C-alpha positions as CSV (number, residue, x, y, z in Angstrom):
1,M,-19.7,8.9,-8.1
2,E,-22.1,7.1,-10.5
3,L,-21.7,3.3,-10.5
4,N,-22.7,0.7,-13.0
5,Q,-25.8,-1.1,-11.5
6,S,-25.1,-4.2,-13.7
7,A,-21.6,-4.7,-12.3
8,E,-20.7,-8.2,-11.1
9,L,-22.1,-9.1,-7.7
10,V,-19.8,-11.1,-5.4
11,D,-20.3,-12.4,-1.9
12,A,-17.2,-10.7,-0.5
13,L,-14.9,-7.9,-1.7
14,V,-11.5,-8.0,0.0
15,V,-9.6,-4.8,-0.3
16,G,-5.9,-5.4,0.2
17,G,-3.7,-8.3,-0.8
18,G,-1.3,-8.6,2.1
19,P,-1.3,-11.5,4.7
20,A,-4.6,-10.4,6.2
21,G,-6.4,-10.0,2.9
22,L,-5.0,-13.2,1.5
23,S,-5.8,-15.2,4.6
24,A,-9.4,-13.9,4.4
25,A,-9.6,-14.7,0.7
26,I,-8.5,-18.3,1.3
27,Y,-11.0,-18.9,4.1
28,L,-13.9,-17.3,2.2
29,A,-13.1,-19.2,-1.0
30,R,-13.1,-22.4,1.0
31,W,-16.6,-21.5,2.2
32,C,-17.4,-21.5,-1.5
33,R,-18.1,-17.8,-1.4
34,S,-17.5,-15.8,-4.5
35,V,-14.5,-13.5,-3.6
36,A,-12.9,-10.6,-5.4
37,V,-9.6,-9.3,-4.0
38,V,-8.5,-5.9,-5.2
39,N,-4.9,-4.9,-4.4
40,C,-3.1,-1.8,-5.4
41,D,0.5,-1.8,-6.6
42,R,1.7,0.9,-4.2
43,P,4.9,-0.2,-2.3
44,G,4.1,-1.6,1.1
45,R,5.3,-4.0,3.7
46,S,4.5,-7.0,1.6
47,D,6.9,-5.6,-1.1
48,W,10.0,-5.3,1.1
49,P,12.9,-7.7,0.5
50,Q,13.3,-8.6,4.2
51,V,13.3,-12.2,5.2
52,N,10.8,-13.2,7.9
53,H,12.3,-15.6,10.3
54,N,9.5,-15.9,12.9
55,Y,6.6,-17.2,10.8
56,L,5.7,-20.7,11.7
57,G,6.8,-23.4,9.3
58,F,9.7,-21.6,7.5
59,P,12.8,-22.4,9.5
60,E,15.0,-20.9,6.8
61,G,12.8,-17.8,6.7
62,I,10.7,-16.5,3.8
63,T,10.5,-13.1,2.2
64,A,7.4,-11.1,2.4
65,R,7.1,-11.1,-1.4
66,E,7.3,-14.9,-1.6
67,L,4.8,-15.4,1.1
68,V,2.3,-13.1,-0.7
69,E,2.9,-14.8,-4.0
70,R,2.2,-18.2,-2.4
71,G,-0.8,-16.9,-0.6
72,R,-2.3,-15.4,-3.8
73,A,-1.7,-18.7,-5.7
74,Q,-3.4,-20.6,-2.9
75,A,-6.4,-18.3,-2.9
76,E,-6.7,-18.4,-6.6
77,G,-6.6,-22.2,-6.4
78,Y,-9.8,-22.1,-4.4
79,G,-11.5,-19.7,-6.8
80,A,-10.7,-16.2,-5.5
81,R,-10.3,-13.7,-8.2
82,F,-7.7,-10.9,-8.1
83,H,-7.7,-7.5,-9.6
84,D,-4.5,-5.3,-9.5
85,A,-6.0,-1.9,-9.0
86,E,-6.7,0.7,-6.3
87,V,-10.3,1.0,-5.0
88,A,-11.2,4.6,-5.3
89,Y,-14.7,4.5,-3.8
90,V,-17.0,2.2,-1.9
91,S,-20.6,3.2,-1.5
92,R,-22.6,2.6,1.7
93,P,-25.0,-0.3,1.3
94,D,-28.2,0.1,-0.6
95,E,-31.6,-1.0,0.5
96,D,-30.6,-4.6,-0.3
97,G,-27.4,-4.3,1.8
98,V,-25.2,-4.3,-1.3
99,F,-22.0,-2.3,-1.5
100,K,-20.7,-0.8,-4.7
101,A,-17.0,-0.3,-5.4
102,E,-15.0,1.3,-8.2
103,A,-11.4,1.1,-9.2
104,P,-9.9,2.2,-12.5
105,G,-11.5,0.0,-15.2
106,L,-13.4,-2.0,-12.6
107,T,-16.8,-1.9,-10.9
108,L,-17.9,-4.5,-8.4
109,R,-21.0,-5.0,-6.2
110,A,-20.5,-7.0,-3.0
111,R,-22.7,-8.3,-0.2
112,A,-20.0,-7.7,2.3
113,I,-16.6,-5.8,2.5
114,L,-13.4,-6.8,4.2
115,L,-10.9,-4.1,4.6
116,A,-7.2,-5.1,4.8
117,T,-5.6,-2.0,3.5
118,G,-2.7,-1.8,6.0
119,V,-0.6,1.2,6.9
120,R,1.9,3.6,5.4
121,D,5.2,3.6,7.2
122,R,7.1,6.8,8.0
123,W,10.8,6.4,7.4
124,V,13.9,8.3,8.2
125,E,14.5,9.9,4.8
126,F,17.8,10.7,3.3
127,P,19.1,10.4,-0.3
128,G,18.9,6.7,-1.3
129,Y,17.2,5.4,1.9
130,E,14.8,3.3,-0.1
131,E,17.5,0.8,-1.1
132,F,18.2,-0.1,2.5
133,I,14.6,-0.7,3.6
134,G,14.0,-4.3,4.5
135,R,17.7,-5.1,4.2
136,T,19.4,-2.9,6.8
137,I,16.7,-0.4,7.7
138,H,14.0,-1.9,9.8
139,W,11.2,-0.7,12.1
140,C,10.3,-3.9,14.1
141,I,12.5,-5.3,16.9
142,V,10.2,-8.3,17.2
143,C,10.8,-9.2,13.6
144,D,14.5,-8.4,13.2
145,G,16.0,-8.1,16.7
146,Y,17.4,-11.6,16.7
147,E,19.5,-10.8,13.6
148,M,21.1,-7.9,15.4
149,Q,23.4,-10.0,17.5
150,G,26.9,-8.5,17.4
151,Q,25.8,-5.7,15.1
152,R,26.2,-2.0,15.3
153,V,22.6,-0.7,15.6
154,V,21.3,2.9,15.4
155,I,17.8,3.6,16.5
156,A,16.3,6.8,15.1
157,G,13.6,8.4,17.3
158,N,12.9,11.0,20.0
159,D,10.4,9.5,22.4
160,E,9.7,6.9,25.0
161,H,9.1,4.2,22.5
162,T,12.6,4.9,21.1
163,A,14.2,4.6,24.5
164,E,12.3,1.3,25.2
165,M,13.5,-0.2,21.9
166,A,17.0,0.9,22.6
167,V,17.1,-0.8,26.0
168,Q,15.5,-4.0,24.6
169,M,18.0,-4.0,21.8
170,L,20.7,-4.7,24.5
171,R,19.4,-8.3,24.5
172,F,21.0,-8.7,21.1
173,T,23.9,-6.3,21.0
174,Q,25.8,-3.9,23.2
175,D,26.6,-1.5,20.4
176,V,23.5,0.7,20.4
177,T,23.2,4.4,19.5
178,V,20.0,6.5,19.6
179,V,19.8,9.4,17.1
180,T,17.0,11.8,17.7
181,N,16.6,12.6,14.0
182,A,15.5,16.0,15.2
183,G,17.4,19.2,15.8
184,S,16.6,19.2,19.5
185,L,16.1,16.6,22.3
186,G,12.5,15.7,22.8
187,M,13.0,13.0,25.5
188,P,12.4,13.9,29.2
189,P,15.5,13.9,31.5
190,A,14.4,10.6,33.0
191,L,14.6,8.8,29.7
192,V,18.0,10.3,28.9
193,K,19.3,9.2,32.3
194,R,17.9,5.7,31.6
195,L,19.8,5.5,28.3
196,D,23.0,6.7,30.0
197,Q,22.6,4.1,32.8
198,H,22.5,1.4,30.1
199,R,25.5,2.9,28.3
200,I,23.5,3.6,25.2
201,R,24.9,6.4,23.2
202,L,22.7,9.4,22.4
203,A,23.2,11.8,19.5
204,V,21.1,14.9,18.8
205,G,20.8,15.6,15.1
206,R,19.2,14.6,11.8
207,I,20.2,11.7,9.7
208,V,21.0,13.2,6.3
209,G,23.0,10.5,4.5
210,A,24.5,7.1,4.6
211,R,27.5,5.2,3.4
212,A,27.0,1.6,2.1
213,R,29.4,-1.4,2.2
214,E,27.5,-2.8,-0.7
215,E,24.0,-2.5,-2.2
216,G,21.5,-2.4,0.6
217,A,24.1,-2.8,3.4
218,L,24.8,0.1,5.7
219,A,28.3,1.0,6.9
220,A,27.7,4.4,8.5
221,L,25.1,7.2,8.8
222,T,25.8,10.9,8.5
223,I,24.3,13.1,11.3
224,E,23.8,16.8,10.9
225,S,23.6,19.0,14.0
226,G,24.1,22.7,14.2
227,G,25.4,23.0,10.7
228,E,28.1,20.4,11.3
229,T,28.1,16.7,10.2
230,T,29.5,13.6,11.9
231,E,29.5,10.0,10.9
232,V,28.2,7.2,13.1
233,A,29.2,3.6,12.3
234,A,26.1,1.5,11.7
235,D,25.3,-1.9,10.3
236,H,21.5,-1.5,10.9
237,L,19.1,1.4,11.4
238,F,15.7,1.0,13.2
239,S,13.4,3.8,12.2
240,V,11.0,4.7,15.0
241,Q,8.9,7.2,13.1
242,G,5.5,5.5,13.3
243,S,2.9,4.7,10.7
244,E,-0.4,5.9,9.4
245,P,-3.4,3.6,8.7
246,N,-4.7,3.5,5.1
247,N,-8.2,4.4,6.3
248,A,-9.7,6.4,3.5
249,L,-12.2,3.7,2.5
250,A,-13.1,3.0,6.2
251,R,-13.8,6.7,6.7
252,S,-16.0,6.9,3.6
253,L,-18.0,4.0,4.9
254,G,-18.5,5.6,8.3
255,V,-16.6,3.0,10.2
256,R,-15.7,3.9,13.7
257,L,-12.0,4.8,14.1
258,S,-9.7,5.1,17.1
259,A,-8.1,8.5,18.0
260,D,-5.1,7.3,16.0
261,G,-7.2,6.6,12.9
262,F,-7.1,2.8,13.1
263,V,-10.3,0.8,12.5
264,E,-12.0,-0.3,15.7
265,A,-12.8,-3.9,15.1
266,G,-13.8,-6.7,17.5
267,T,-12.0,-10.0,17.9
268,E,-13.8,-11.3,14.8
269,G,-13.1,-8.3,12.7
270,M,-16.6,-6.8,12.8
271,T,-16.7,-3.0,12.6
272,S,-19.4,-0.5,13.6
273,V,-21.0,-0.8,10.1
274,P,-22.9,-4.0,9.4
275,G,-21.4,-5.9,6.5
276,V,-18.0,-4.2,6.8
277,F,-15.1,-6.2,8.4
278,A,-11.5,-5.3,8.9
279,A,-8.3,-7.2,9.6
280,G,-4.5,-6.7,9.8
281,D,-2.4,-3.7,10.5
282,L,-5.3,-1.4,9.7
283,T,-7.0,-2.4,13.0
284,R,-4.3,-1.8,15.5
285,L,-1.5,0.6,16.4
286,F,0.9,-2.1,17.7
287,S,1.4,-5.9,17.1
288,H,2.0,-5.5,13.4
289,Q,3.0,-9.1,12.8
290,I,2.4,-11.4,9.8
291,V,1.0,-14.1,12.0
292,T,-1.4,-11.7,13.7
293,A,-2.6,-10.4,10.3
294,A,-3.2,-13.9,9.0
295,H,-5.1,-14.8,12.1
296,E,-7.2,-11.7,11.9
297,G,-7.9,-12.3,8.3
298,A,-9.1,-15.8,9.0
299,A,-11.3,-14.7,11.9
300,A,-12.9,-11.8,10.0
301,A,-13.5,-14.1,7.0
302,N,-15.3,-16.7,9.2
303,A,-17.4,-13.9,10.8
304,L,-18.2,-12.5,7.3
305,N,-19.3,-15.9,6.1
306,Y,-21.6,-16.2,9.1
307,Y,-23.0,-12.7,8.5
308,L,-23.9,-13.8,5.0
309,F,-25.2,-17.2,6.2
310,E,-27.7,-15.4,8.5
311,K,-28.8,-13.1,5.7
312,D,-29.3,-16.2,3.4
313,E,-31.3,-17.9,6.1
314,E,-33.5,-14.9,6.7
315,A,-34.2,-14.6,2.9
316,F,-35.0,-18.4,2.9
317,R,-37.4,-18.1,5.8
318,T,-39.1,-15.0,4.1
319,A,-39.4,-16.9,0.8
320,R,-40.9,-19.9,2.6
321,G,-43.3,-17.7,4.4
322,Q,-44.4,-16.0,1.2
323,A,-44.8,-19.3,-0.5
324,S,-47.0,-20.6,2.2
325,T,-49.1,-17.4,2.1
326,D,-49.5,-17.7,-1.7
327,A,-50.5,-21.4,-1.3
328,D,-53.2,-20.5,1.1
């Protein structure tokens, strides 16, 4: 892809405007680095209407949307500039170590890249499921388990992680049902026995529909098995279907990935490619928490700043040496 060589040059290009990207932008801007944040408008975790109750400093909770809005305003206040677009391409660095990125109507050049592109969640899909996401359909027991006290909870999955979540859910409610969301049972007998020992109900079948009490509030789920349907009462559904990292840009840059496709980044967000950093859900299969993403964004931003600092110092020493040679 041909890129405009005269495009604006920034110190750092942050791809992704969730908690990790915003945290990075704030830290970089406070280092007086020129920062461009490019964030696409595809629905993601930061767009859900759920209330986050375990983020420090918000005892009444805060929605993901409001947190992102506040973070963007904070970053803009320090000089970070935002572009609502999806980065289609990032070149590998040229001989000067500069990356080039393109999005619709936008071309940028950057001395360093910070990827915070997150993941795509796989949901239990049935007609109208989207209206329940973040309200009464969840994926994270750490985030939403506390609110399940006294509720009727269905957990949809067919593996060990599903069984583990179901048993942990008993800390909050005794009304737990596991639905395989598959036509056959994929759990080994030992897991099935464990569920039975904890008096957790198990239903083999696919979730094909839902009945709502009101907008976004589940009342029951429809299960299809062997051509017959039954209804299971449910106030909440936990979807244990996994997620996929948004790693297309990382792949194109040659960044080392795990077997699951997540970016391998050190504790400071450094990847296998010099000048490319990563933070947030993109870097790990588990521990997808806002507080973790914000921390990783901050750590990666500080490491990126130091990376640029060292390059600046090297250029300074080279220029001083050349000046001395010329003087002689």
